[in-house]
C-alpha positions as CSV (number, residue, x, y, z in Angstrom):
1,M,37.0,-26.3,49.0
2,R,36.6,-24.2,45.8
3,N,34.4,-21.7,47.6
4,A,36.9,-21.2,50.4
5,F,38.9,-18.8,48.3
6,S,38.3,-15.1,47.7
7,T,37.6,-13.9,44.2
8,Q,41.1,-12.5,44.0
9,H,42.6,-15.9,45.0
10,K,40.4,-17.7,42.6
11,N,41.5,-15.5,39.7
12,L,45.2,-16.0,40.7
13,I,44.7,-19.7,40.9
14,R,42.9,-19.8,37.5
15,R,45.7,-17.7,35.8
16,Y,48.4,-19.9,37.3
17,L,46.7,-23.1,36.3
18,L,46.0,-21.7,32.8
19,W,49.7,-20.9,32.4
20,A,50.8,-24.3,33.8
21,Y,48.3,-26.1,31.5
22,F,49.3,-24.2,28.4
23,S,53.1,-24.4,29.0
24,T,53.0,-28.1,30.0
25,R,50.7,-29.2,27.2
26,E,52.8,-27.3,24.7
27,N,56.0,-29.0,25.8
28,F,54.3,-32.4,25.9
29,E,52.7,-32.0,22.5
30,R,56.0,-30.9,21.0
31,I,57.0,-34.6,21.5
32,E,53.6,-36.0,20.7
33,R,53.5,-34.1,17.4
34,K,56.3,-36.3,16.1
35,T,54.0,-39.4,16.4
36,T,51.0,-37.7,14.7
37,Q,53.1,-36.2,12.0
38,L,54.6,-39.6,11.3
39,I,51.2,-41.1,11.0
40,V,50.3,-38.6,8.3
41,D,53.8,-38.7,6.6
42,E,53.6,-42.5,6.4
43,Y,50.2,-42.3,4.9
44,I,51.5,-39.9,2.2
45,F,54.5,-42.2,1.6
46,D,52.1,-45.2,1.2
47,Y,50.0,-43.2,-1.1
48,F,53.0,-42.5,-3.3
49,T,54.0,-46.1,-3.2
50,Q,50.5,-47.4,-4.1
51,H,50.2,-45.0,-7.0
52,K,53.8,-45.8,-8.2
53,L,54.7,-42.1,-7.8
54,T,58.3,-41.0,-7.4
55,I,59.3,-40.6,-3.8
56,P,62.2,-38.1,-3.3
57,Q,65.1,-39.6,-1.3
58,E,64.8,-36.5,1.0
59,F,61.3,-37.5,2.0
60,R,62.4,-41.0,2.8
61,A,65.3,-39.6,4.9
62,Y,62.9,-37.1,6.6
63,I,60.6,-39.9,7.7
64,T,63.5,-42.0,9.0
65,D,65.0,-39.1,10.9
66,K,61.7,-38.1,12.4
67,R,61.1,-41.7,13.6
68,K,64.5,-41.7,15.3
69,E,63.8,-38.4,16.9
70,E,60.4,-39.6,18.1
71,L,62.0,-42.6,19.7
72,K,64.8,-40.6,21.3
73,L,62.3,-38.1,22.8
74,K,59.8,-40.6,24.1
75,F,61.9,-43.6,25.2
76,A,65.0,-44.0,27.3
77,D,65.0,-47.6,26.1
78,P,62.7,-48.3,23.1
79,V,63.3,-52.0,23.2
80,K,62.1,-52.2,26.8
81,D,59.4,-49.6,26.3
82,K,61.0,-47.5,29.1
83,L,59.8,-43.9,28.8
84,H,62.3,-41.1,28.6
85,P,62.3,-39.3,32.0
86,Q,61.4,-35.9,30.6
87,Y,58.5,-37.3,28.5
88,A,57.2,-39.2,31.5
89,Y,57.5,-36.1,33.6
90,L,55.5,-34.0,31.1
91,K,52.9,-36.7,30.7
92,N,52.4,-37.0,34.5
93,R,52.6,-33.2,35.0
94,L,49.8,-32.6,32.5
95,E,47.6,-35.2,34.2
96,A,48.3,-33.6,37.6
97,I,47.5,-30.1,36.3
98,E,44.3,-31.3,34.7
99,G,43.4,-32.8,38.1
100,A,44.2,-29.6,39.9
101,V,42.1,-27.6,37.4
102,K,39.2,-30.0,38.1
103,H,39.8,-29.7,41.9
104,F,40.1,-25.9,42.1
105,L,38.0,-24.7,39.2
106,G,35.8,-27.6,38.0
107,V,35.5,-29.9,35.0
108,M,33.9,-27.2,32.8
109,E,36.9,-24.9,33.4
110,L,39.2,-27.7,32.2
111,K,37.1,-28.0,29.1
112,R,37.4,-24.2,28.6
113,F,41.2,-24.5,29.0
114,A,41.3,-27.2,26.3
115,V,39.2,-25.0,23.9
116,L,41.4,-22.0,24.5
117,Y,44.5,-24.1,23.9
118,E,43.2,-25.4,20.6
119,K,42.2,-21.9,19.5
120,E,45.6,-20.4,20.4
121,F,47.6,-23.1,18.6
122,T,45.3,-23.0,15.5
123,R,45.8,-19.2,15.5
124,R,49.6,-19.7,15.6
125,I,49.5,-22.1,12.7
126,I,47.4,-19.8,10.6
127,E,49.5,-16.8,11.4
128,A,52.9,-18.5,10.9
129,K,54.9,-17.1,8.1
130,D,57.2,-20.0,7.6
131,H,55.0,-22.7,6.2
C-alpha cells in the first residue's frame, strides 16, 4: 500500500503524520510530565528527609498540589481508576498515529519521528529563558 502513492502524496502524508505525532505527543506528555516530575520531586523530598535537611513548606505544598493536578488530569475517578476522557483520547490517539506512521511510512520512520521529537524538546529546554 505504501508504494501506491506518488512522491508528492508520500511527502504530504509524512508531513501530516509528523505534525499529528508531534502535537499529540506534546499534549499527552504535558500530562505525563506531572507523573515523572513527581517521581523526581519525591526522590528529592526523601533525600532531604533522610539527611535531616530543612524542607521548605513551599516545596511540600508544591508536591501536594502537583499530585492533585496529576490525578485531576489523568483520572475522571481516581478511586475507580477511570481515566479522564481527554487523557484517554490523547493516549489512544498517539497509539493510532504511531500505527498510521508504521502503516504508511514504516517502523524506521516512526523511530525517526521519535528521535526528532526528543531533539526538538531537548532544544526547547536548553533554549528556554525561564528556568
